N, C-alpha and C positions, 0 to 999 in steps of 0.2 A: 504494500500500500504506500509505503514511503517513496518507493521508486516512481510510482504513478504520480504522486504529488510533485516530486521533483521534476518529472517530465512536463507536467502541466505548467509549472512555474518557469520552465526553461533553465533549470539548474543542472549542470553536468553531473551525472551520477558518481563520477570519480571524486567529487568534493565531499563525499560522506563515506566514512568507514566505521564500522562497528566491530569491536573486538572485546572479548571477555579476557580480563587480565587479573590475576590474583595479586594481592598486596605483596606476596612473596616473589613476584616475578618482575623485579625492578629492571633487570637487563632487557627482558622481553618488551616491557613497556617502552623503554628508551628506543629500542629498535623500531617499534611500531610508530611512535611519534616522529622519529627522524625520517622514516620512509614516507609517512603521510605528509609531513611538512615539505619534503622534496617534491612530492607529486603536486601539491598545491602551488609551489613556486613555479614549477614547469607549466602548469595550466594558466598561470597569470591571473589577471584581474577577472573577476566574475562578470559574466555577460549582463548581470543585473545592474552593475555599476555602483553597488552599495555594499558596505560591510554587513555581514549577517552573523 
């Protein structure tokens, strides 16, 4: 349902990532955040033109 809403709003699906991470998985959390941040940087400014 979230994907459908994002499509309707014109938001690229790659701008959302959901991961389950335990509090004991600090290194995994850091990897996920670093990867996601890199992806968002590559995508550039949102087509909506506003920070969300």
